[in-house]
C-alpha positions in Angstrom: 49.2 20.3 -69.0 49.3 17.8 -66.2 50.4 14.2 -66.6 47.4 12.1 -66.0 44.9 14.7 -67.4 44.6 12.5 -70.7 43.5 9.2 -68.5 40.1 8.0 -69.6 39.7 10.1 -73.0 39.8 7.2 -75.3 37.3 4.7 -73.7 35.1 7.8 -73.0 35.1 8.9 -76.4 34.5 5.1 -77.7 31.6 5.0 -75.2 29.7 8.1 -76.4 29.8 7.1 -79.9 28.8 3.7 -79.2 26.2 4.4 -76.8 24.5 7.2 -79.0 24.3 4.5 -82.0 22.9 1.9 -79.3 20.4 4.6 -77.7 18.7 5.1 -81.1 18.3 1.3 -82.3 17.4 0.2 -79.0 14.5 3.0 -78.7 13.0 1.8 -82.1 13.2 -1.8 -80.9 11.3 -1.0 -77.6 8.9 1.2 -79.8 8.0 -1.3 -82.2 8.1 -4.6 -79.7 6.4 -2.7 -76.4 8.8 -4.2 -74.6 9.5 -3.1 -70.9 13.1 -4.4 -70.6 13.9 -3.2 -74.1 12.8 0.4 -73.3 14.8 0.2 -70.0 17.7 -0.7 -72.1 17.1 2.4 -74.4 16.9 4.4 -71.4 19.9 3.0 -70.0 21.9 3.6 -73.3 20.7 7.2 -73.5 21.5 7.7 -69.7 24.9 6.3 -70.5 25.5 8.6 -73.5 24.6 11.9 -71.5 26.7 10.8 -68.5 29.6 10.0 -70.5 29.4 13.3 -72.2 29.7 14.8 -68.8 32.9 12.7 -68.1 34.2 14.1 -71.2 33.4 17.7 -70.3 35.4 16.7 -67.0 38.4 15.4 -68.7 38.6 18.4 -70.8 38.4 21.0 -68.4 40.7 19.4 -65.9 43.4 19.8 -68.5 43.5 23.7 -68.3 46.5 25.2 -67.0 46.9 26.4 -63.2 45.8 30.2 -62.8 46.1 32.6 -60.2 42.8 31.6 -58.6 43.4 28.0 -59.1 47.3 27.7 -58.6 47.2 23.8 -58.3 45.2 23.7 -61.6 41.8 22.2 -62.5 42.5 18.5 -62.0 39.5 17.9 -59.8 37.1 19.1 -62.3 36.9 15.5 -63.7 35.9 14.1 -60.4 33.2 16.8 -60.0 31.6 16.1 -63.4 32.2 12.2 -62.6 29.8 12.9 -59.6 27.4 14.7 -61.9 27.5 11.6 -64.4 27.1 9.1 -61.5 24.2 10.8 -60.4 22.7 11.0 -63.7 23.2 6.8 -63.8 21.3 7.0 -60.5 18.5 9.1 -61.0 18.0 8.9 -64.6 19.2 5.4 -65.8 18.1 3.6 -62.5 15.2 5.7 -61.6 13.5 5.7 -64.8 14.1 2.2 -65.5 12.9 1.3 -62.0 9.7 3.3 -62.6 9.1 1.8 -66.2 9.6 -1.8 -64.7 7.5 -1.4 -61.6 4.7 0.1 -63.9 4.9 -3.0 -66.2 4.5 -5.1 -63.6 1.2 -3.7 -62.2 -0.1 -3.2 -65.5 1.6 -5.6 -68.1 1.3 -5.5 -71.7 1.8 -7.8 -74.5 5.3 -8.1 -75.7 5.8 -8.3 -79.6 8.7 -10.4 -80.8 10.4 -9.9 -84.3 13.7 -10.8 -85.6 14.4 -6.9 -85.6 14.3 -6.9 -81.7 16.9 -9.6 -81.5 19.1 -8.1 -84.1 19.0 -4.8 -82.2 19.9 -6.7 -79.1 22.8 -8.6 -81.0 24.2 -5.2 -82.5 23.9 -3.4 -79.0 25.8 -6.6 -77.2 29.0 -6.1 -80.0 29.0 -2.4 -79.4 28.9 -2.2 -75.7 31.0 -5.2 -75.5 33.8 -3.3 -77.6 33.7 -0.2 -75.6 34.0 -2.4 -72.3 36.8 -3.9 -73.4 38.5 -0.6 -74.5 38.0 0.6 -70.9 39.3 -2.7 -69.5 42.5 -2.3 -71.6 42.8 1.3 -70.4 42.5 0.1 -66.9 45.2 -2.6 -67.4 47.7 -0.3 -69.2 47.3 2.5 -66.9 48.1 0.3 -63.8 49.9 -2.8 -65.4 51.4 -3.9 -61.9 48.0 -4.0 -59.8 45.6 -6.7 -59.6 42.0 -6.1 -60.9 41.0 -5.4 -57.4 43.4 -2.7 -57.0 42.7 -1.3 -60.4 39.1 -0.7 -59.8 40.0 0.6 -56.6 42.8 3.3 -58.1 41.9 3.5 -61.6 40.9 6.6 -63.4 37.2 7.3 -62.2 36.4 8.1 -65.7 37.6 4.9 -67.3 36.1 3.1 -64.4 32.7 4.6 -65.0 32.9 3.6 -68.7 34.0 0.1 -67.6 31.3 -0.4 -64.9 28.4 1.1 -67.2 29.0 -0.7 -70.4 29.8 -4.0 -68.3 26.4 -3.6 -67.0 24.8 -2.9 -70.4 26.5 -6.2 -71.6 24.9 -8.1 -69.0 21.7 -5.9 -69.4 21.4 -7.2 -73.3 21.7 -10.4 -71.9 19.0 -9.9 -69.1 16.8 -8.2 -71.6 17.3 -11.0 -74.4 16.0 -13.6 -71.4 13.2 -11.4 -70.1 11.7 -10.7 -73.8 12.2 -14.5 -74.4 10.9 -15.8 -71.6 7.6 -13.4 -71.8 7.3 -14.6 -75.4 7.3 -18.3 -74.5 5.1 -18.1 -71.4 3.0 -15.3 -72.6 3.3 -13.6 -69.1 4.8 -9.9 -69.3 5.9 -10.4 -65.7 9.3 -11.7 -67.0 9.8 -8.6 -69.1 9.1 -6.3 -66.4 11.2 -8.3 -63.7 14.3 -8.0 -66.3 13.8 -4.1 -66.3 14.0 -4.1 -62.4 17.1 -6.2 -62.2 18.8 -3.6 -64.9 17.6 -1.0 -62.8 19.1 -2.3 -59.6 22.5 -3.0 -61.2 22.7 0.5 -62.4 21.9 1.9 -59.0 24.6 -0.2 -57.7 27.1 1.0 -60.2 25.9 4.6 -59.5 26.6 4.4 -55.7 30.1 2.9 -56.3 31.2 5.7 -58.7 29.5 8.3 -56.4 31.5 7.3 -53.4 34.6 7.0 -55.4 34.3 10.5 -56.8 33.2 11.8 -53.4 36.8 10.6 -52.1 38.6 12.6 -54.6 36.6 15.7 -54.2 37.2 15.9 -50.3 40.7 15.3 -50.9 41.6 11.5 -51.1 45.2 10.8 -49.9 47.7 9.3 -52.6 48.1 5.6 -52.7 49.5 3.9 -49.6 52.0 2.2 -51.1 53.5 5.4 -52.7 53.4 7.2 -49.0 54.9 4.1 -47.5 58.2 4.4 -50.4 58.4 8.0 -49.5 58.6 7.8 -45.8 61.1 5.0 -46.2 63.2 7.3 -48.6 63.1 10.0 -45.9 64.0 7.6 -42.9 66.9 6.4 -44.8 68.4 10.0 -44.9 70.9 10.9 -42.1 69.9 14.2 -42.2 66.2 13.5 -41.4 65.7 12.8 -37.6 62.2 11.7 -38.1 58.8 12.7 -39.9 56.4 14.5 -37.5 53.6 14.9 -40.1 52.8 13.6 -43.5 49.8 14.5 -45.4 48.9 14.2 -49.4 46.0 14.8 -51.5 45.3 13.8 -54.8 44.7 16.7 -57.6 44.2 14.6 -60.7 44.5 11.0 -61.8 48.0 10.2 -60.9 49.0 13.9 -59.6 49.3 14.7 -55.9 50.1 17.4 -53.5 52.5 16.4 -50.5 53.0 18.1 -47.2 55.5 16.8 -45.0 57.1 18.1 -41.8 60.4 16.6 -40.9 62.8 17.1 -37.8 66.4 17.8 -38.9 69.4 16.4 -37.6 71.8 19.2 -37.5 74.7 17.3 -36.4 74.5 14.8 -39.4 73.7 17.4 -41.7 76.8 19.7 -41.1 79.0 17.1 -40.0 80.6 16.9 -43.2 80.7 20.4 -44.3 82.4 21.3 -41.0 84.9 18.6 -41.1 86.1 20.1 -44.7 86.0 23.8 -43.3 87.2 23.7 -39.9 90.9 22.6 -40.4 91.6 25.6 -42.9 89.4 28.0 -40.9 91.5 27.0 -37.5 94.8 27.7 -39.4 93.4 31.2 -40.7 92.0 32.1 -37.1 95.3 31.1 -35.4 93.9 32.5 -32.2 92.8 35.8 -33.4 89.3 37.0 -32.3 88.2 39.0 -35.1 88.9 36.3 -37.2 87.1 33.9 -35.3 84.0 36.3 -35.6 84.1 36.4 -39.1 84.2 32.6 -39.3 81.4 32.2 -37.0 79.3 35.0 -38.9 80.3 33.3 -42.5 79.5 29.5 -41.6 76.2 30.7 -39.6 75.0 32.4 -42.6 75.5 29.0 -44.5 73.6 26.9 -42.3 70.1 27.9 -43.4 71.0 27.7 -47.0 72.5 24.3 -46.1 69.4 22.8 -44.8 67.4 24.5 -47.7 69.8 22.9 -50.3 69.2 19.3 -48.6 65.4 19.8 -48.5 65.5 20.8 -52.2 67.7 17.8 -52.9 65.3 15.5 -50.9 62.1 17.0 -52.8 64.0 16.3 -56.1 64.5 12.6 -55.0 60.8 12.2 -54.4 59.5 14.0 -57.6 62.1 11.8 -59.5 60.5 8.8 -58.0 57.2 9.6 -58.4 56.7 12.1 -61.3 53.0 12.2 -60.4 54.1 14.4 -57.0 53.7 17.9 -58.3 53.9 20.0 -55.4 56.1 19.3 -52.2 55.3 21.4 -49.1 58.2 21.3 -46.5 58.2 22.3 -43.0 61.4 22.1 -40.8 61.9 21.6 -37.3 65.6 21.6 -36.4 
């Protein structure tokens, strides 16, 4: 099982359960009140529940072991299902909500206010705020040394989806409450329709952010730049590495990377110590004997490729010890 594959499962599970409950009670409130904003909130929560089930499927499938057909594992499955989830937010969540809001704007209907409606909004606010904080805690715990801007850029897409969707859900409850209240006070259903449209726009923006983020991972987003810089610094500090000619990386899963590196070997630095240890004794053994000299050349020429391979293995081990998330290192040598 790949490290990093468990990322996101706690906030997604919490979000699925929380949004399923909230969806039902919001729909009940929408049907009893006739509120467009409340209906939008119900659709929003239903869409969130379905979309977070997609996220859960992606996380589960990404934990499958590598096979002959997929030698690097199934880590990117989570990004595929996350794209489907984000499309659901856009087309179902934002699309249906926008349609209902515009319809209510064209043909406004009276909104019935009852204590039940505001009780539902209160319960929804508490549940969605709780799942929002669970997602925020996961982002913070997984990236303790990053700023919030960096966490939103580098964090697990599944956790980020819950963070954005439930953050908007919390804001949506406040917007719906204000819209329903204004419609009731003014007697004008326009406010209720506007509230629905605002919620739709927020969902659309969140969906586009998530689609863009997961698209990057699906087409081969590189590892974070700070990790690349540290690896290049490590390689540059090795006397046997003349220079790095090519450096490529791609993300296989959350925190799991594949690295391809082409380096030019400094042969003199690599075999200098080795020859210093071997030459004095060899010189004594040869003692001007041509056959002994040939045996020396054959023996030590055969050892040089092994010496290079051993040193490259050592460099790869250092890289993986420094960054355990780098699971596959492909080295290309020029000597």
